[in-house]
C-alpha positions as CSV (number, residue, x, y, z in Angstrom):
1,M,206.3,-17.1,75.4
2,E,205.9,-13.5,75.7
3,A,205.6,-11.5,72.4
4,I,208.7,-9.3,71.5
5,P,208.1,-6.0,70.0
6,M,209.1,-5.6,66.3
7,R,211.4,-2.8,67.2
8,E,213.5,-4.9,69.4
9,S,214.9,-7.1,66.3
10,R,215.6,-3.9,64.3
11,T,219.0,-4.0,62.8
12,I,220.9,-1.5,60.7
13,Q,224.1,-2.1,58.9
14,T,226.1,0.2,56.8
15,K,228.4,-1.0,54.0
16,L,230.6,0.8,51.5
17,V,230.6,-0.4,47.7
18,L,234.2,-1.0,46.6
19,P,235.5,-2.0,43.4
20,P,235.9,-5.6,44.2
21,D,232.2,-5.7,44.9
22,T,231.2,-4.5,41.5
23,N,230.9,-5.8,38.0
24,H,232.3,-4.4,34.7
25,M,229.5,-1.6,34.9
26,D,230.7,-0.5,38.4
27,S,227.5,-1.5,40.0
28,I,227.4,-3.9,43.0
29,F,227.1,-7.7,42.3
30,G,223.5,-8.8,43.1
31,G,225.3,-11.8,44.9
32,K,227.2,-9.5,47.0
33,V,223.8,-7.8,48.0
34,L,222.3,-11.2,48.6
35,A,225.2,-12.1,51.1
36,Y,224.5,-9.0,53.0
37,I,220.9,-9.5,53.1
38,D,221.5,-13.0,54.3
39,E,223.8,-11.8,57.0
40,I,221.5,-9.0,58.4
41,A,218.5,-11.2,58.5
42,A,220.4,-13.8,60.5
43,I,221.4,-11.1,62.9
44,T,217.9,-9.7,63.1
45,A,216.5,-13.3,63.7
46,M,219.2,-14.2,66.5
47,K,218.2,-10.8,68.3
48,H,214.5,-11.9,68.1
49,A,214.9,-15.4,69.1
50,H,217.7,-14.9,71.6
51,Q,219.4,-17.7,70.1
52,Q,223.1,-17.9,68.9
53,V,222.1,-20.3,65.9
54,V,219.7,-19.5,63.0
55,V,219.6,-21.0,59.5
56,T,218.0,-19.5,56.4
57,A,215.3,-21.7,55.4
58,S,214.4,-19.9,52.1
59,I,214.9,-16.3,50.7
60,D,211.3,-15.7,49.7
61,S,211.6,-12.8,47.3
62,V,214.3,-10.4,46.2
63,D,213.5,-7.4,44.2
64,F,216.4,-5.5,42.9
65,L,214.9,-2.1,42.2
66,S,218.0,0.1,41.4
67,S,221.8,-0.3,41.4
68,A,224.4,0.8,43.7
69,R,227.8,2.0,42.5
70,V,231.5,2.2,43.5
71,G,231.6,4.7,46.3
72,D,228.0,4.5,47.2
73,V,227.2,3.6,51.0
74,L,224.4,0.8,51.4
75,E,222.2,1.1,54.5
76,L,220.5,-2.3,55.2
77,E,217.6,-2.5,57.5
78,A,216.0,-5.5,58.7
79,N,213.1,-6.6,61.3
80,V,211.2,-9.7,62.1
81,T,207.8,-9.2,60.7
82,S,206.1,-12.6,61.7
83,T,206.8,-15.8,63.4
84,G,205.7,-19.3,63.4
85,R,206.6,-22.0,65.8
86,T,210.3,-22.2,65.1
87,S,210.5,-19.9,62.0
88,M,210.8,-16.0,61.6
89,E,210.1,-13.9,58.6
90,V,212.6,-11.1,58.1
91,Y,212.1,-8.2,55.9
92,V,215.3,-6.5,54.6
93,R,215.4,-3.1,52.9
94,V,218.6,-1.7,51.2
95,K,219.0,1.9,50.3
96,S,222.0,3.3,48.6
97,K,223.3,7.0,49.0
98,N,225.8,8.8,47.1
99,L,227.5,10.8,49.4
100,Q,228.9,13.8,47.3
101,T,225.4,14.3,45.8
102,G,223.2,13.2,48.8
103,V,220.8,11.2,46.3
104,E,219.3,8.2,48.1
105,K,217.5,5.3,46.3
106,L,215.9,2.1,47.4
107,T,217.9,-0.6,45.9
108,T,216.6,-3.7,47.0
109,E,213.9,-5.5,49.1
110,S,213.8,-9.0,50.4
111,F,211.7,-11.3,52.8
112,L,213.6,-14.4,54.2
113,T,212.5,-17.1,56.3
114,M,215.0,-18.0,59.2
115,V,214.8,-20.9,61.7
116,A,216.0,-21.0,65.3
117,M,218.1,-23.9,66.0
118,G,218.7,-25.4,69.5
119,E,221.7,-27.0,70.9
120,D,220.6,-30.4,69.7
121,G,220.8,-29.0,66.1
122,K,216.9,-29.3,65.8
123,P,214.5,-26.3,65.3
124,T,213.4,-24.8,68.5
125,P,210.3,-22.5,69.3
126,V,210.7,-18.8,69.0
127,P,208.7,-16.0,70.7
128,P,205.9,-14.4,68.8
129,V,206.5,-10.8,67.5
130,L,204.5,-7.7,68.6
131,P,203.8,-4.9,65.9
132,E,203.3,-1.4,67.3
133,S,203.7,1.2,64.8
134,E,201.3,1.2,61.7
135,G,204.1,0.2,59.2
136,E,204.8,-2.8,61.5
137,K,201.2,-3.7,61.7
138,M,200.9,-3.6,58.0
139,F,203.7,-6.2,57.6
140,F,202.3,-8.3,60.3
141,E,198.8,-8.6,59.0
142,T,200.3,-9.4,55.4
143,A,202.4,-12.1,56.4
144,P,199.7,-14.9,56.4
145,A,199.4,-14.3,52.6
146,R,203.3,-14.4,52.4
147,R,203.2,-17.7,54.3
148,A,200.6,-19.2,52.0
149,Y,202.5,-18.4,49.0
150,R,205.8,-20.0,50.4
151,K,203.8,-23.1,51.2
152,N,202.1,-23.3,47.7
153,R,205.5,-22.6,46.0
154,V,207.1,-25.6,47.8
155,K,204.5,-27.9,46.4
156,T,205.5,-26.9,42.9
157,P,206.6,-30.2,41.1
158,K,210.1,-30.1,40.1
159,M,211.7,-30.6,36.7
């Protein structure tokens, strides 16, 4: 399979933080942000794999760095940063913007692993990803360490 440039999987979504999305402090629920992250990661992986069906294998990390409030606009951006045989690592960055003040903040960063599924319901091969920019190359080159961490985490005994 021919490698697909990272930029081709790039996906951007914009969401408005509304009162039902928030807690008693008027900041967005973390679970709501996780749902947005999972959705954009799936779309991004589908674009890369040219598959209609992908599943979330793991949410590898989620770092909540700041909160978004009612009336803020969230901008989510995602890219496939690395691939395995049937899996794709997807990086998602969430920024919030207060439209009145113009203040922007990085609110959340996350890595997910998505798996492409064939019509038979089984994992199916995906094309490799091709990093082009310096930032893309950095994500690509650091992916093996994240993959090793995921594999070791899975071996952790359960209680």
